[in-house]
Jmol script that loads the backbone (N, CA, C; Angstrom):
load data "model"
ATOM      1  N   MET A   1    -170.083 -34.304 -10.741  1.00  0.00           N
ATOM      2  CA  MET A   1    -168.920 -34.840  -9.809  1.00  0.00           C
ATOM      3  C   MET A   1    -167.246 -34.680 -10.354  1.00  0.00           C
ATOM      4  N   LEU A   2    -166.376 -34.102  -9.422  1.00  0.00           N
ATOM      5  CA  LEU A   2    -165.041 -33.909 -10.118  1.00  0.00           C
ATOM      6  C   LEU A   2    -164.178 -35.175  -9.374  1.00  0.00           C
ATOM      7  N   TYR A   3    -163.235 -36.132 -10.264  1.00  0.00           N
ATOM      8  CA  TYR A   3    -162.814 -37.218  -9.475  1.00  0.00           C
ATOM      9  C   TYR A   3    -161.433 -37.059  -9.867  1.00  0.00           C
ATOM     10  N   THR A   4    -160.328 -36.919  -8.818  1.00  0.00           N
ATOM     11  CA  THR A   4    -159.141 -36.295  -8.908  1.00  0.00           C
ATOM     12  C   THR A   4    -158.122 -38.065  -8.212  1.00  0.00           C
ATOM     13  N   PHE A   5    -157.241 -38.206  -8.780  1.00  0.00           N
ATOM     14  CA  PHE A   5    -156.499 -39.177  -9.211  1.00  0.00           C
ATOM     15  C   PHE A   5    -155.298 -38.625  -8.539  1.00  0.00           C
ATOM     16  N   SER A   6    -154.782 -38.691  -7.480  1.00  0.00           N
ATOM     17  CA  SER A   6    -153.662 -38.520  -7.072  1.00  0.00           C
ATOM     18  C   SER A   6    -152.439 -39.407  -6.824  1.00  0.00           C
ATOM     19  N   LYS A   7    -152.467 -40.806  -6.761  1.00  0.00           N
ATOM     20  CA  LYS A   7    -151.576 -41.683  -6.959  1.00  0.00           C
ATOM     21  C   LYS A   7    -151.318 -42.884  -7.934  1.00  0.00           C
ATOM     22  N   ALA A   8    -150.278 -43.442  -7.993  1.00  0.00           N
ATOM     23  CA  ALA A   8    -149.282 -43.744  -9.580  1.00  0.00           C
ATOM     24  C   ALA A   8    -150.615 -45.386  -9.393  1.00  0.00           C
ATOM     25  N   TYR A   9    -150.689 -45.917  -8.038  1.00  0.00           N
ATOM     26  CA  TYR A   9    -150.801 -47.323  -7.578  1.00  0.00           C
ATOM     27  C   TYR A   9    -152.367 -47.430  -7.632  1.00  0.00           C
ATOM     28  N   TYR A  10    -152.906 -47.991  -8.300  1.00  0.00           N
ATOM     29  CA  TYR A  10    -154.316 -48.303  -7.412  1.00  0.00           C
ATOM     30  C   TYR A  10    -155.065 -49.751  -7.792  1.00  0.00           C
ATOM     31  N   ASP A  11    -155.495 -50.445  -7.614  1.00  0.00           N
ATOM     32  CA  ASP A  11    -155.711 -51.833  -7.758  1.00  0.00           C
ATOM     33  C   ASP A  11    -156.771 -51.573  -9.349  1.00  0.00           C
ATOM     34  N   LEU A  12    -156.216 -52.002 -10.356  1.00  0.00           N
ATOM     35  CA  LEU A  12    -157.147 -51.788 -11.806  1.00  0.00           C
ATOM     36  C   LEU A  12    -158.072 -51.990 -11.574  1.00  0.00           C
ATOM     37  N   GLU A  13    -158.965 -53.543 -11.068  1.00  0.00           N
ATOM     38  CA  GLU A  13    -160.153 -53.799 -10.982  1.00  0.00           C
ATOM     39  C   GLU A  13    -160.983 -52.646  -9.852  1.00  0.00           C
ATOM     40  N   GLU A  14    -160.679 -52.278  -8.962  1.00  0.00           N
ATOM     41  CA  GLU A  14    -161.008 -51.123  -8.170  1.00  0.00           C
ATOM     42  C   GLU A  14    -161.197 -49.887  -9.299  1.00  0.00           C
ATOM     43  N   LEU A  15    -160.058 -49.730  -9.763  1.00  0.00           N
ATOM     44  CA  LEU A  15    -160.077 -48.516 -10.663  1.00  0.00           C
ATOM     45  C   LEU A  15    -161.072 -48.434 -11.428  1.00  0.00           C
ATOM     46  N   GLN A  16    -160.871 -49.245 -12.185  1.00  0.00           N
ATOM     47  CA  GLN A  16    -162.256 -50.012 -13.157  1.00  0.00           C
ATOM     48  C   GLN A  16    -163.850 -49.375 -12.679  1.00  0.00           C
ATOM     49  N   GLN A  17    -164.060 -50.287 -11.530  1.00  0.00           N
ATOM     50  CA  GLN A  17    -165.364 -49.824 -11.204  1.00  0.00           C
ATOM     51  C   GLN A  17    -165.762 -48.767 -10.742  1.00  0.00           C
ATOM     52  N   THR A  18    -164.295 -48.039 -10.116  1.00  0.00           N
ATOM     53  CA  THR A  18    -165.026 -46.564  -9.813  1.00  0.00           C
ATOM     54  C   THR A  18    -165.660 -45.693 -11.154  1.00  0.00           C
ATOM     55  N   LEU A  19    -164.319 -45.669 -12.580  1.00  0.00           N
ATOM     56  CA  LEU A  19    -164.782 -45.058 -13.744  1.00  0.00           C
ATOM     57  C   LEU A  19    -166.038 -45.420 -14.138  1.00  0.00           C
ATOM     58  N   ASP A  20    -165.997 -46.836 -14.034  1.00  0.00           N
ATOM     59  CA  ASP A  20    -167.482 -47.375 -14.418  1.00  0.00           C
ATOM     60  C   ASP A  20    -169.000 -46.345 -14.206  1.00  0.00           C
ATOM     61  N   LEU A  21    -168.917 -45.752 -12.966  1.00  0.00           N
ATOM     62  CA  LEU A  21    -169.586 -44.503 -12.249  1.00  0.00           C
ATOM     63  C   LEU A  21    -169.627 -43.685 -12.826  1.00  0.00           C
ATOM     64  N   LEU A  22    -168.534 -42.916 -13.818  1.00  0.00           N
ATOM     65  CA  LEU A  22    -169.050 -41.815 -14.400  1.00  0.00           C
ATOM     66  C   LEU A  22    -170.267 -41.189 -15.252  1.00  0.00           C
ATOM     67  N   THR A  23    -170.976 -40.765 -15.533  1.00  0.00           N
ATOM     68  CA  THR A  23    -171.520 -40.137 -16.147  1.00  0.00           C
ATOM     69  C   THR A  23    -170.507 -38.847 -16.909  1.00  0.00           C
ATOM     70  N   GLU A  24    -172.349 -38.121 -18.337  1.00  0.00           N
ATOM     71  CA  GLU A  24    -171.244 -37.167 -18.681  1.00  0.00           C
ATOM     72  C   GLU A  24    -171.097 -35.730 -18.152  1.00  0.00           C
ATOM     73  N   LYS A  25    -171.759 -35.983 -16.300  1.00  0.00           N
ATOM     74  CA  LYS A  25    -172.091 -35.065 -15.874  1.00  0.00           C
ATOM     75  C   LYS A  25    -170.116 -34.547 -15.025  1.00  0.00           C
ATOM     76  N   ASP A  26    -169.937 -34.885 -15.567  1.00  0.00           N
ATOM     77  CA  ASP A  26    -168.428 -36.239 -14.752  1.00  0.00           C
ATOM     78  C   ASP A  26    -166.732 -35.594 -14.795  1.00  0.00           C
ATOM     79  N   ALA A  27    -166.119 -35.496 -14.675  1.00  0.00           N
ATOM     80  CA  ALA A  27    -164.695 -35.090 -15.277  1.00  0.00           C
ATOM     81  C   ALA A  27    -163.624 -35.479 -14.344  1.00  0.00           C
ATOM     82  N   VAL A  28    -162.689 -36.214 -14.679  1.00  0.00           N
ATOM     83  CA  VAL A  28    -161.690 -36.694 -14.154  1.00  0.00           C
ATOM     84  C   VAL A  28    -160.188 -36.466 -14.597  1.00  0.00           C
ATOM     85  N   VAL A  29    -159.575 -35.970 -12.917  1.00  0.00           N
ATOM     86  CA  VAL A  29    -158.237 -35.201 -13.253  1.00  0.00           C
ATOM     87  C   VAL A  29    -157.332 -36.021 -12.581  1.00  0.00           C
ATOM     88  N   LEU A  30    -156.113 -36.195 -13.423  1.00  0.00           N
ATOM     89  CA  LEU A  30    -155.276 -36.987 -13.050  1.00  0.00           C
ATOM     90  C   LEU A  30    -154.198 -35.659 -12.499  1.00  0.00           C
ATOM     91  N   TRP A  31    -153.627 -35.947 -11.310  1.00  0.00           N
ATOM     92  CA  TRP A  31    -152.683 -35.094 -10.724  1.00  0.00           C
ATOM     93  C   TRP A  31    -151.553 -35.722  -9.836  1.00  0.00           C
ATOM     94  N   GLN A  32    -150.705 -34.820  -9.497  1.00  0.00           N
ATOM     95  CA  GLN A  32    -149.488 -35.807  -9.004  1.00  0.00           C
ATOM     96  C   GLN A  32    -149.160 -36.526  -9.104  1.00  0.00           C
ATOM     97  N   ASP A  33    -148.711 -37.803  -8.535  1.00  0.00           N
ATOM     98  CA  ASP A  33    -148.219 -38.891  -8.918  1.00  0.00           C
ATOM     99  C   ASP A  33    -149.232 -39.632 -10.047  1.00  0.00           C
ATOM    100  N   GLY A  34    -151.032 -39.493 -10.051  1.00  0.00           N
ATOM    101  CA  GLY A  34    -151.415 -40.273 -10.679  1.00  0.00           C
ATOM    102  C   GLY A  34    -151.565 -39.408 -12.270  1.00  0.00           C
ATOM    103  N   VAL A  35    -150.780 -38.857 -12.552  1.00  0.00           N
ATOM    104  CA  VAL A  35    -150.332 -38.279 -14.025  1.00  0.00           C
ATOM    105  C   VAL A  35    -149.598 -40.136 -14.579  1.00  0.00           C
ATOM    106  N   LEU A  36    -149.208 -40.693 -13.702  1.00  0.00           N
ATOM    107  CA  LEU A  36    -148.964 -41.541 -14.099  1.00  0.00           C
ATOM    108  C   LEU A  36    -149.287 -43.109 -14.505  1.00  0.00           C
ATOM    109  N   LEU A  37    -151.031 -42.912 -14.422  1.00  0.00           N
ATOM    110  CA  LEU A  37    -151.877 -43.952 -14.280  1.00  0.00           C
ATOM    111  C   LEU A  37    -152.030 -43.719 -15.862  1.00  0.00           C
ATOM    112  N   ALA A  38    -152.203 -42.342 -16.471  1.00  0.00           N
ATOM    113  CA  ALA A  38    -152.752 -42.490 -17.806  1.00  0.00           C
ATOM    114  C   ALA A  38    -151.212 -43.435 -18.731  1.00  0.00           C
ATOM    115  N   ILE A  39    -150.299 -43.365 -18.143  1.00  0.00           N
ATOM    116  CA  ILE A  39    -148.900 -44.273 -19.069  1.00  0.00           C
ATOM    117  C   ILE A  39    -149.611 -45.729 -18.176  1.00  0.00           C
ATOM    118  N   LYS A  40    -149.706 -46.161 -17.329  1.00  0.00           N
ATOM    119  CA  LYS A  40    -149.895 -47.419 -16.607  1.00  0.00           C
ATOM    120  C   LYS A  40    -151.057 -48.405 -17.820  1.00  0.00           C
ATOM    121  N   HIS A  41    -152.375 -47.584 -17.293  1.00  0.00           N
ATOM    122  CA  HIS A  41    -153.494 -48.160 -17.610  1.00  0.00           C
ATOM    123  C   HIS A  41    -154.332 -47.070 -18.859  1.00  0.00           C
ATOM    124  N   THR A  42    -153.447 -47.042 -19.820  1.00  0.00           N
ATOM    125  CA  THR A  42    -154.053 -46.187 -21.082  1.00  0.00           C
ATOM    126  C   THR A  42    -155.332 -46.413 -21.642  1.00  0.00           C
ATOM    127  N   GLU A  43    -155.531 -47.696 -21.623  1.00  0.00           N
ATOM    128  CA  GLU A  43    -156.510 -48.163 -22.432  1.00  0.00           C
ATOM    129  C   GLU A  43    -157.780 -47.832 -21.265  1.00  0.00           C
ATOM    130  N   VAL A  44    -158.032 -47.716 -20.226  1.00  0.00           N
ATOM    131  CA  VAL A  44    -158.938 -47.789 -18.848  1.00  0.00           C
ATOM    132  C   VAL A  44    -159.096 -46.230 -19.091  1.00  0.00           C
ATOM    133  N   PHE A  45    -158.370 -45.302 -19.338  1.00  0.00           N
ATOM    134  CA  PHE A  45    -158.563 -44.072 -19.815  1.00  0.00           C
ATOM    135  C   PHE A  45    -159.015 -43.465 -21.074  1.00  0.00           C
ATOM    136  N   ARG A  46    -158.385 -44.205 -21.858  1.00  0.00           N
ATOM    137  CA  ARG A  46    -159.347 -43.619 -22.693  1.00  0.00           C
ATOM    138  C   ARG A  46    -160.328 -43.693 -23.624  1.00  0.00           C
ATOM    139  N   SER A  47    -161.186 -43.960 -22.700  1.00  0.00           N
ATOM    140  CA  SER A  47    -162.884 -43.783 -23.449  1.00  0.00           C
ATOM    141  C   SER A  47    -163.184 -42.940 -22.495  1.00  0.00           C
ATOM    142  N   ILE A  48    -162.532 -42.191 -21.572  1.00  0.00           N
ATOM    143  CA  ILE A  48    -163.377 -41.040 -21.221  1.00  0.00           C
ATOM    144  C   ILE A  48    -163.490 -39.548 -21.525  1.00  0.00           C
ATOM    145  N   ASP A  49    -164.296 -39.068 -21.580  1.00  0.00           N
ATOM    146  CA  ASP A  49    -164.812 -37.929 -22.438  1.00  0.00           C
ATOM    147  C   ASP A  49    -164.149 -36.637 -21.596  1.00  0.00           C
ATOM    148  N   ASN A  50    -164.377 -36.621 -20.641  1.00  0.00           N
ATOM    149  CA  ASN A  50    -163.579 -35.294 -19.756  1.00  0.00           C
ATOM    150  C   ASN A  50    -162.749 -35.714 -18.469  1.00  0.00           C
ATOM    151  N   ILE A  51    -161.560 -35.979 -19.205  1.00  0.00           N
ATOM    152  CA  ILE A  51    -160.370 -35.932 -18.190  1.00  0.00           C
ATOM    153  C   ILE A  51    -159.000 -35.567 -18.849  1.00  0.00           C
ATOM    154  N   PHE A  52    -158.536 -35.173 -17.632  1.00  0.00           N
ATOM    155  CA  PHE A  52    -157.580 -34.388 -17.570  1.00  0.00           C
ATOM    156  C   PHE A  52    -156.296 -34.383 -17.014  1.00  0.00           C
ATOM    157  N   LEU A  53    -154.976 -33.961 -17.642  1.00  0.00           N
ATOM    158  CA  LEU A  53    -154.031 -34.694 -16.813  1.00  0.00           C
ATOM    159  C   LEU A  53    -152.665 -32.509 -16.516  1.00  0.00           C
ATOM    160  N   LEU A  54    -153.130 -32.618 -15.144  1.00  0.00           N
ATOM    161  CA  LEU A  54    -151.850 -31.469 -14.643  1.00  0.00           C
ATOM    162  C   LEU A  54    -150.912 -31.018 -15.067  1.00  0.00           C
ATOM    163  N   GLU A  55    -150.804 -30.183 -16.045  1.00  0.00           N
ATOM    164  CA  GLU A  55    -149.552 -29.955 -16.499  1.00  0.00           C
ATOM    165  C   GLU A  55    -148.534 -29.712 -16.136  1.00  0.00           C
ATOM    166  N   ASN A  56    -148.717 -29.367 -14.865  1.00  0.00           N
ATOM    167  CA  ASN A  56    -147.252 -29.011 -13.711  1.00  0.00           C
ATOM    168  C   ASN A  56    -146.521 -29.979 -13.307  1.00  0.00           C
ATOM    169  N   ASP A  57    -147.667 -31.244 -13.390  1.00  0.00           N
ATOM    170  CA  ASP A  57    -147.158 -32.917 -12.733  1.00  0.00           C
ATOM    171  C   ASP A  57    -146.204 -33.219 -14.107  1.00  0.00           C
ATOM    172  N   ILE A  58    -146.785 -33.215 -15.181  1.00  0.00           N
ATOM    173  CA  ILE A  58    -146.335 -33.336 -16.199  1.00  0.00           C
ATOM    174  C   ILE A  58    -144.763 -33.176 -15.914  1.00  0.00           C
ATOM    175  N   THR A  59    -144.559 -31.938 -15.885  1.00  0.00           N
ATOM    176  CA  THR A  59    -143.570 -31.236 -16.375  1.00  0.00           C
ATOM    177  C   THR A  59    -142.828 -31.159 -14.884  1.00  0.00           C
ATOM    178  N   ALA A  60    -143.019 -31.473 -13.587  1.00  0.00           N
ATOM    179  CA  ALA A  60    -142.512 -32.398 -12.794  1.00  0.00           C
ATOM    180  C   ALA A  60    -141.483 -33.425 -12.175  1.00  0.00           C
ATOM    181  N   ARG A  61    -142.506 -34.764 -13.640  1.00  0.00           N
ATOM    182  CA  ARG A  61    -141.722 -35.461 -13.607  1.00  0.00           C
ATOM    183  C   ARG A  61    -141.178 -35.937 -14.902  1.00  0.00           C
ATOM    184  N   GLY A  62    -140.429 -35.068 -15.926  1.00  0.00           N
ATOM    185  CA  GLY A  62    -140.009 -35.001 -16.367  1.00  0.00           C
ATOM    186  C   GLY A  62    -140.839 -35.563 -17.724  1.00  0.00           C
ATOM    187  N   LEU A  63    -141.657 -35.987 -18.027  1.00  0.00           N
ATOM    188  CA  LEU A  63    -142.748 -36.022 -18.932  1.00  0.00           C
ATOM    189  C   LEU A  63    -143.073 -35.459 -19.737  1.00  0.00           C
ATOM    190  N   THR A  64    -143.255 -35.751 -21.396  1.00  0.00           N
ATOM    191  CA  THR A  64    -143.951 -35.092 -22.533  1.00  0.00           C
ATOM    192  C   THR A  64    -145.241 -35.218 -22.500  1.00  0.00           C
ATOM    193  N   THR A  65    -146.068 -34.598 -23.453  1.00  0.00           N
ATOM    194  CA  THR A  65    -147.561 -35.342 -23.214  1.00  0.00           C
ATOM    195  C   THR A  65    -147.527 -36.517 -23.354  1.00  0.00           C
ATOM    196  N   ILE A  66    -148.296 -37.152 -22.770  1.00  0.00           N
ATOM    197  CA  ILE A  66    -148.628 -38.549 -22.040  1.00  0.00           C
ATOM    198  C   ILE A  66    -149.320 -39.568 -23.177  1.00  0.00           C
ATOM    199  N   SER A  67    -150.550 -38.203 -23.720  1.00  0.00           N
ATOM    200  CA  SER A  67    -151.266 -39.322 -24.950  1.00  0.00           C
ATOM    201  C   SER A  67    -152.371 -38.173 -25.563  1.00  0.00           C
ATOM    202  N   PRO A  68    -152.230 -37.845 -26.681  1.00  0.00           N
ATOM    203  CA  PRO A  68    -152.762 -36.773 -27.333  1.00  0.00           C
ATOM    204  C   PRO A  68    -154.275 -36.960 -27.182  1.00  0.00           C
ATOM    205  N   GLU A  69    -154.891 -38.343 -26.471  1.00  0.00           N
ATOM    206  CA  GLU A  69    -156.603 -38.016 -26.620  1.00  0.00           C
ATOM    207  C   GLU A  69    -156.196 -37.251 -25.239  1.00  0.00           C
ATOM    208  N   ILE A  70    -155.746 -37.587 -24.053  1.00  0.00           N
ATOM    209  CA  ILE A  70    -155.610 -36.418 -22.691  1.00  0.00           C
ATOM    210  C   ILE A  70    -155.238 -35.655 -22.619  1.00  0.00           C
ATOM    211  N   PRO A  71    -156.200 -34.176 -22.598  1.00  0.00           N
ATOM    212  CA  PRO A  71    -155.312 -32.547 -22.564  1.00  0.00           C
ATOM    213  C   PRO A  71    -154.987 -32.459 -21.561  1.00  0.00           C
ATOM    214  N   LEU A  72    -153.881 -31.449 -21.903  1.00  0.00           N
ATOM    215  CA  LEU A  72    -153.109 -31.077 -20.092  1.00  0.00           C
ATOM    216  C   LEU A  72    -153.796 -29.186 -20.097  1.00  0.00           C
ATOM    217  N   ILE A  73    -153.855 -29.285 -18.546  1.00  0.00           N
ATOM    218  CA  ILE A  73    -154.321 -28.010 -18.211  1.00  0.00           C
ATOM    219  C   ILE A  73    -153.684 -27.688 -17.114  1.00  0.00           C
ATOM    220  N   SER A  74    -153.826 -26.081 -16.993  1.00  0.00           N
ATOM    221  CA  SER A  74    -153.034 -25.466 -15.718  1.00  0.00           C
ATOM    222  C   SER A  74    -153.558 -25.794 -14.820  1.00  0.00           C
ATOM    223  N   LEU A  75    -153.084 -25.353 -13.523  1.00  0.00           N
ATOM    224  CA  LEU A  75    -153.507 -24.978 -12.650  1.00  0.00           C
ATOM    225  C   LEU A  75    -154.570 -24.135 -12.378  1.00  0.00           C
ATOM    226  N   LYS A  76    -155.039 -23.120 -13.428  1.00  0.00           N
ATOM    227  CA  LYS A  76    -155.395 -22.003 -12.832  1.00  0.00           C
ATOM    228  C   LYS A  76    -156.762 -22.586 -13.752  1.00  0.00           C
ATOM    229  N   GLU A  77    -156.858 -23.980 -14.787  1.00  0.00           N
ATOM    230  CA  GLU A  77    -158.144 -24.297 -15.490  1.00  0.00           C
ATOM    231  C   GLU A  77    -158.681 -25.543 -14.689  1.00  0.00           C
ATOM    232  N   PHE A  78    -157.629 -26.201 -13.751  1.00  0.00           N
ATOM    233  CA  PHE A  78    -158.325 -27.316 -12.577  1.00  0.00           C
ATOM    234  C   PHE A  78    -158.964 -26.716 -11.864  1.00  0.00           C
ATOM    235  N   VAL A  79    -158.455 -25.044 -11.056  1.00  0.00           N
ATOM    236  CA  VAL A  79    -159.620 -24.151 -10.426  1.00  0.00           C
ATOM    237  C   VAL A  79    -160.888 -24.441 -10.836  1.00  0.00           C
ATOM    238  N   ARG A  80    -160.918 -23.727 -12.303  1.00  0.00           N
ATOM    239  CA  ARG A  80    -162.392 -24.050 -13.318  1.00  0.00           C
ATOM    240  C   ARG A  80    -162.947 -24.975 -13.229  1.00  0.00           C
ATOM    241  N   LEU A  81    -162.694 -25.662 -13.552  1.00  0.00           N
ATOM    242  CA  LEU A  81    -162.582 -27.639 -13.215  1.00  0.00           C
ATOM    243  C   LEU A  81    -163.518 -27.769 -11.662  1.00  0.00           C
ATOM    244  N   THR A  82    -162.794 -27.206 -10.380  1.00  0.00           N
ATOM    245  CA  THR A  82    -163.458 -27.572  -9.421  1.00  0.00           C
ATOM    246  C   THR A  82    -164.732 -26.926  -9.856  1.00  0.00           C
ATOM    247  N   GLU A  83    -164.742 -25.558  -9.968  1.00  0.00           N
ATOM    248  CA  GLU A  83    -166.359 -24.779  -9.585  1.00  0.00           C
ATOM    249  C   GLU A  83    -167.417 -25.301 -10.756  1.00  0.00           C
ATOM    250  N   HIS A  84    -167.099 -26.108 -12.109  1.00  0.00           N
ATOM    251  CA  HIS A  84    -168.139 -26.417 -12.580  1.00  0.00           C
ATOM    252  C   HIS A  84    -168.070 -28.084 -11.920  1.00  0.00           C
ATOM    253  N   TYR A  85    -167.491 -28.690 -11.419  1.00  0.00           N
ATOM    254  CA  TYR A  85    -167.804 -30.424 -11.492  1.00  0.00           C
ATOM    255  C   TYR A  85    -167.640 -30.239 -10.054  1.00  0.00           C
ATOM    256  N   TYR A  86    -168.467 -30.516  -9.145  1.00  0.00           N
ATOM    257  CA  TYR A  86    -168.815 -30.448  -8.244  1.00  0.00           C
ATOM    258  C   TYR A  86    -169.625 -31.722  -7.184  1.00  0.00           C
ATOM    259  N   PRO A  87    -169.690 -32.299  -6.160  1.00  0.00           N
ATOM    260  CA  PRO A  87    -168.464 -32.128  -5.733  1.00  0.00           C
ATOM    261  C   PRO A  87    -167.359 -32.867  -6.212  1.00  0.00           C
ATOM    262  N   GLN A  88    -166.339 -32.380  -5.373  1.00  0.00           N
ATOM    263  CA  GLN A  88    -164.853 -33.507  -5.342  1.00  0.00           C
ATOM    264  C   GLN A  88    -164.933 -34.674  -5.083  1.00  0.00           C
ATOM    265  N   ILE A  89    -164.216 -36.349  -5.461  1.00  0.00           N
ATOM    266  CA  ILE A  89    -163.933 -37.112  -4.669  1.00  0.00           C
ATOM    267  C   ILE A  89    -162.683 -37.019  -4.990  1.00  0.00           C
ATOM    268  N   ALA A  90    -161.958 -36.912  -3.701  1.00  0.00           N
ATOM    269  CA  ALA A  90    -160.085 -37.245  -4.060  1.00  0.00           C
ATOM    270  C   ALA A  90    -160.076 -38.953  -4.101  1.00  0.00           C
ATOM    271  N   PHE A  91    -158.860 -39.667  -4.823  1.00  0.00           N
ATOM    272  CA  PHE A  91    -158.172 -40.841  -4.715  1.00  0.00           C
ATOM    273  C   PHE A  91    -156.786 -40.620  -4.394  1.00  0.00           C
TER     274      PHE A  91
END
end "model"
wireframe off; spacefill off
backbone 0.3
color backbone group
């Protein structure tokens, strides 16, 4: 499955419970204001293998690389992820 997070504010406990459901067959994309979660909850996302930040949204918010451990992806790469990891669950 592909889990996408588009908002900057989620209850930390609820967020952690959702991320605890991830398997090696899942991926997470932080996009729109969700890219700010990587700053706010770095420790929560650090242990996830397949996590990505949408580069356009990082740039739009005047940010640079948030964490060297979380790769930036283009919109084209995001489309590839949606083809590989499905269904998509949007938060």
